[in-house]
C-alpha positions in Angstrom: 56.2 38.5 -58.3 54.9 40.4 -55.3 57.6 42.0 -53.2 57.7 41.2 -49.6 59.4 43.5 -47.1 62.1 42.3 -44.7 60.7 40.8 -41.6 60.2 43.6 -39.0 58.6 42.3 -35.8 58.1 44.6 -33.0 59.4 43.2 -29.7 56.9 42.3 -27.1 57.0 41.8 -23.3 55.9 38.2 -23.4 54.1 37.5 -20.1 51.7 34.9 -21.4 51.8 31.1 -21.0 54.6 30.8 -23.5 56.8 31.4 -25.4 58.6 33.4 -22.8 61.1 36.1 -23.3 64.5 34.9 -24.5 67.9 36.0 -23.1 69.9 37.9 -25.7 72.7 35.3 -25.2 70.3 32.6 -26.4 69.5 34.6 -29.5 73.1 35.2 -30.2 73.9 31.5 -29.9 71.3 30.8 -32.7 73.5 32.9 -35.1 76.5 30.5 -34.7 77.6 29.1 -38.0 75.8 26.0 -39.2 77.6 22.6 -39.1 76.5 19.1 -40.0 74.4 17.1 -37.5 77.2 14.5 -37.3 80.1 16.9 -37.2 82.4 16.2 -34.2 81.8 19.8 -33.1 78.1 19.3 -33.0 78.4 15.9 -31.2 80.3 17.7 -28.5 77.4 20.2 -28.2 75.0 17.3 -27.9 77.1 15.9 -25.1 77.0 19.3 -23.3 73.3 19.5 -23.7 72.6 16.1 -22.2 74.9 16.7 -19.2 73.2 20.0 -18.4 69.7 18.7 -19.1 70.2 15.9 -16.7 71.1 18.4 -14.1 68.0 20.5 -14.7 65.7 17.5 -14.8 67.5 16.1 -11.7 68.1 12.7 -13.2 70.9 10.4 -14.2 68.8 8.7 -16.9 70.9 7.8 -20.0 68.1 8.4 -22.4 67.7 12.2 -21.7 67.7 14.6 -24.6 65.9 17.4 -26.4 63.3 16.3 -29.0 63.5 18.2 -32.3 60.0 19.7 -31.9 57.8 21.6 -29.6 56.6 20.4 -26.2 53.7 18.6 -27.9 56.3 16.5 -29.7 58.0 15.4 -26.5 54.5 14.7 -25.1 53.7 12.5 -28.1 57.0 10.7 -27.9 56.2 9.8 -24.3 52.9 8.2 -25.1 53.9 6.7 -28.5 56.7 4.7 -26.9 55.1 3.6 -23.7 51.7 2.5 -25.2 50.9 -0.7 -27.1 47.5 -1.3 -28.6 45.0 -2.5 -26.0 46.9 -1.2 -23.0 44.8 0.2 -20.2 45.9 3.8 -19.6 44.7 6.1 -16.8 44.7 9.8 -17.4 44.2 12.4 -14.7 42.3 15.4 -16.1 42.2 18.7 -14.3 42.9 21.0 -17.2 43.3 21.3 -21.0 46.4 19.2 -21.3 44.9 16.2 -19.5 42.5 16.1 -22.4 45.4 16.2 -24.9 46.9 13.1 -23.1 43.6 11.3 -23.7 43.6 12.1 -27.4 47.2 11.0 -27.9 46.7 7.8 -25.9 43.6 6.8 -27.9 45.4 7.4 -31.2 48.0 4.8 -30.1 45.4 2.2 -29.4 45.0 2.5 -25.6 41.9 1.8 -23.7 41.7 5.1 -21.8 40.3 5.5 -18.3 40.0 9.0 -16.8 39.5 10.7 -13.5 38.6 14.3 -13.3 39.0 17.3 -10.9 37.7 20.8 -11.4 40.1 23.0 -13.3 42.4 24.6 -10.8 42.3 21.7 -8.3 44.7 18.8 -7.9 44.3 15.0 -7.3 44.8 13.3 -4.0 46.8 10.0 -3.8 43.6 8.2 -2.7 41.7 9.3 -5.8 44.5 8.0 -8.1 44.9 4.8 -6.1 41.2 4.0 -6.4 41.1 4.7 -10.1 44.2 2.7 -10.7 42.8 -0.3 -8.9 39.5 -0.1 -10.8 41.1 0.4 -14.2 44.0 -2.0 -14.0 46.0 0.5 -15.9 49.6 -0.2 -16.8 50.3 3.5 -17.4 49.3 6.7 -15.7 49.5 10.2 -17.3 49.4 13.2 -15.1 50.3 16.9 -15.4 52.7 18.4 -12.9 52.1 22.0 -14.0 48.8 22.6 -15.8 49.3 25.4 -18.2 45.6 26.0 -18.6 44.9 26.5 -14.8 48.2 27.4 -13.0 47.8 24.5 -10.6 50.8 22.4 -9.3 50.2 18.7 -8.8 52.1 17.1 -5.9 53.6 13.8 -7.2 55.6 12.0 -4.5 52.9 9.8 -3.1 51.1 9.3 -6.4 54.3 8.1 -8.1 54.9 5.6 -5.3 51.4 4.1 -5.5 51.7 3.8 -9.3 54.9 1.9 -8.9 53.4 -0.3 -6.1 50.8 -1.3 -8.7 53.6 -2.2 -11.1 52.5 0.6 -13.5 54.4 3.4 -15.1 53.9 7.1 -14.8 54.3 9.8 -17.5 54.5 13.4 -16.2 54.0 16.7 -18.0 56.5 19.3 -16.7 56.2 21.7 -19.6 55.4 24.7 -17.4 57.5 23.7 -14.4 60.9 22.5 -15.6 63.4 25.3 -14.8 61.0 27.2 -12.7 60.5 24.8 -9.8 61.8 21.4 -8.6 60.9 18.5 -10.8 63.1 15.8 -9.1 62.7 13.1 -11.7 64.9 10.5 -9.9 64.0 11.4 -6.4 60.3 11.0 -7.1 60.7 8.1 -9.4 59.1 9.5 -12.6 59.3 6.9 -15.4 58.8 9.4 -18.3 59.1 13.1 -18.0 58.6 15.6 -20.8 58.8 19.3 -21.1 59.2 22.3 -23.5 62.1 24.7 -24.0 60.0 27.8 -24.5 58.7 28.4 -21.0 60.8 28.5 -17.8 63.9 27.5 -19.8 63.5 30.6 -22.0 64.5 29.1 -25.3 62.6 29.6 -28.6 60.1 26.7 -29.2 61.6 23.8 -31.1 63.7 21.8 -28.6 61.8 19.9 -25.9 63.3 18.0 -23.0 62.4 14.3 -22.6 63.8 11.6 -20.3 63.1 7.9 -19.8 64.0 5.9 -16.7 65.9 2.6 -17.1 62.6 0.9 -16.1 60.8 2.8 -19.0 63.6 2.0 -21.4 63.2 -1.7 -20.6 59.5 -1.5 -21.3 60.2 0.0 -24.7 62.8 -2.7 -25.5 60.3 -5.4 -24.7 57.5 -4.1 -26.8 55.6 -6.7 -28.9 54.8 -4.1 -31.6 56.7 -1.4 -33.3 56.3 2.2 -32.1 53.6 3.6 -34.3 55.5 6.8 -34.9 58.8 6.5 -36.8 60.1 10.0 -36.1 59.7 9.6 -32.3 60.6 6.0 -32.0 63.1 5.9 -29.1 64.6 2.6 -30.4 65.8 4.8 -33.3 66.1 8.2 -31.8 67.9 6.8 -28.8 70.8 5.6 -31.0 71.3 9.2 -32.3 71.3 10.6 -28.8 73.1 7.6 -27.4 76.8 6.7 -27.5 76.5 5.4 -31.1 75.4 8.8 -32.5 73.8 6.9 -35.4 72.1 9.0 -38.0 68.3 9.2 -37.6 67.2 12.7 -38.6 68.8 16.0 -39.5 68.9 17.8 -36.1 67.8 21.5 -35.9 71.4 22.6 -35.4 70.9 26.3 -34.6 67.9 25.5 -32.3 70.2 23.2 -30.3 72.8 25.9 -30.1 70.1 28.0 -28.5 69.0 25.3 -26.2 72.5 24.6 -25.0 73.0 28.3 -24.1 69.6 28.3 -22.3 70.8 25.4 -20.2 74.1 27.1 -19.6 72.3 30.1 -18.2 70.4 27.8 -15.8 73.6 26.2 -14.7 75.2 29.6 -14.1 72.3 30.8 -12.0 71.9 27.6 -10.1 68.7 25.6 -9.7 68.0 26.7 -6.1 68.5 30.3 -7.0 66.4 30.0 -10.1 63.5 28.4 -8.2 63.8 31.1 -5.5 63.7 33.9 -8.1 60.5 32.4 -9.7 58.8 32.1 -6.3 59.8 35.6 -5.2 58.5 37.3 -8.4 55.3 35.2 -8.4 54.6 36.3 -4.8 55.3 39.9 -5.7 52.7 39.6 -8.5 50.1 37.8 -6.3 50.5 40.5 -3.5 50.2 43.2 -6.1 47.0 41.7 -7.5 45.5 41.7 -4.0 46.4 45.3 -3.6 44.4 46.0 -6.7 41.4 44.1 -5.3 42.0 41.2 -7.7 42.4 37.5 -7.0 43.9 34.3 -8.4 41.9 31.2 -9.5 44.2 28.6 -7.8 44.7 28.2 -4.0 48.0 29.6 -3.0 49.2 26.3 -1.6 49.1 24.6 -5.0 49.7 27.7 -7.2 52.5 27.6 -9.8 55.2 30.2 -9.5 55.7 30.1 -13.2 52.1 30.7 -14.3 49.2 32.5 -12.6 45.6 32.4 -13.5 44.1 35.8 -12.6 40.3 35.9 -12.1 38.6 38.4 -14.4 36.8 40.9 -12.3 33.0 41.2 -12.6 32.0 43.5 -15.4 35.4 43.5 -17.1 35.8 42.3 -20.7 38.8 40.0 -20.7 39.6 40.4 -24.4 39.4 44.2 -24.1 42.1 44.0 -21.4 44.4 41.7 -23.3 43.9 43.8 -26.4 44.8 47.1 -24.7 47.8 45.5 -23.0 49.1 44.4 -26.3 48.3 47.5 -28.3 49.0 50.2 -25.8 51.6 48.7 -23.5 53.2 46.1 -25.8 52.5 43.4 -23.1 51.2 40.0 -24.0 49.2 37.9 -21.6 46.7 35.2 -22.5 43.0 34.8 -22.0 41.6 31.6 -20.4 41.6 28.3 -22.2 38.9 25.7 -22.3 36.6 25.7 -19.3 38.3 28.8 -18.0 37.7 30.8 -21.2 36.4 34.3 -20.3 37.0 33.6 -16.6 40.7 34.1 -16.2 43.8 35.6 -17.7 47.0 33.5 -17.8 50.2 35.3 -16.8 53.6 33.6 -17.2 56.5 34.8 -15.2 59.0 32.2 -16.6 62.7 32.1 -17.0 64.1 35.3 -18.4 60.8 37.2 -18.0 60.6 36.4 -14.3 61.9 39.8 -13.1 60.5 42.4 -10.7 60.4 45.1 -13.4 58.0 43.0 -15.5 55.8 42.3 -12.6 55.5 46.0 -11.7 55.0 47.0 -15.3 52.1 44.6 -15.7 50.5 45.6 -12.4 50.7 49.3 -13.3 49.1 48.6 -16.7 46.3 46.5 -15.2 45.6 49.2 -12.7 45.4 51.9 -15.4 43.1 49.7 -17.7 40.8 48.3 -15.1 40.6 51.1 -12.6 41.4 54.0 -14.9 
């Protein structure tokens, strides 16, 4: 049999759209001894996770937990549980992940209606209201923090008009949760999902998800079974609810990591954490301007957790990302979808949102682009 060497992965400075750098305390927590997924010790850890996650998501929803899977799993759980075949669903597309919402909704039998904005722009309440009236949708999907563009969608007025139409709203906060306010209860978000590997700085594999009481009632009154057994909230909810009824074997050590990541957020405090993300993002934006470079998204709607940097004329974007990785050990990402070849995506999320990372990246970009 062929011999394989021990895994030896060189550490990187992860400044892409995710995963982000992980605090050493989170990695240490992952090495905690394994116990069973129904062990009383682990059930206590689950309780801790739910309490802290409610604080981070700014909600009191009972059905709040971390899906055993990546952010796409929590996204799929949201659509699988809220859609029944034949439902009219409105999806707001202004980036790559709006298209993913459409794909998932169609797979669960929805009649999907869409509205579009150029990548890097956001929707107005009037646009959503008109589309909602024309479609008669019972469910609206929208992205709060679009990972492909770096744009932040205001939600307060949109959520209110969705509720006025007696519809439900699903919100993608994968790149915002932990880096800027989400305010699930204050805004009135019905279903909110996220990922652990971005501004929460946990390895991918545990993904936040919360359902409002209103959304839970919709799930309980379904006429058909949820078409995804693993993500069926009528089953999973009993494992994460007071019953703690067996449903699946939880990723024990990943949940250790996620609990520690949430504990770090609690120690720092949400307000302080949001302020840190904003300050480091502005340091980066100002530094780009000093280099004669610009951002794709208008500053008023720009995410502090992820910036799309316009590739200067005459510069090969892949050459730059390649040299950053090979010469400086820094990872950033090239553009996705419609922005391929036009932007770089730079994540300053969670543990990697620090001035030294900003200054290191700016110095490297100056050396590579300006020589």
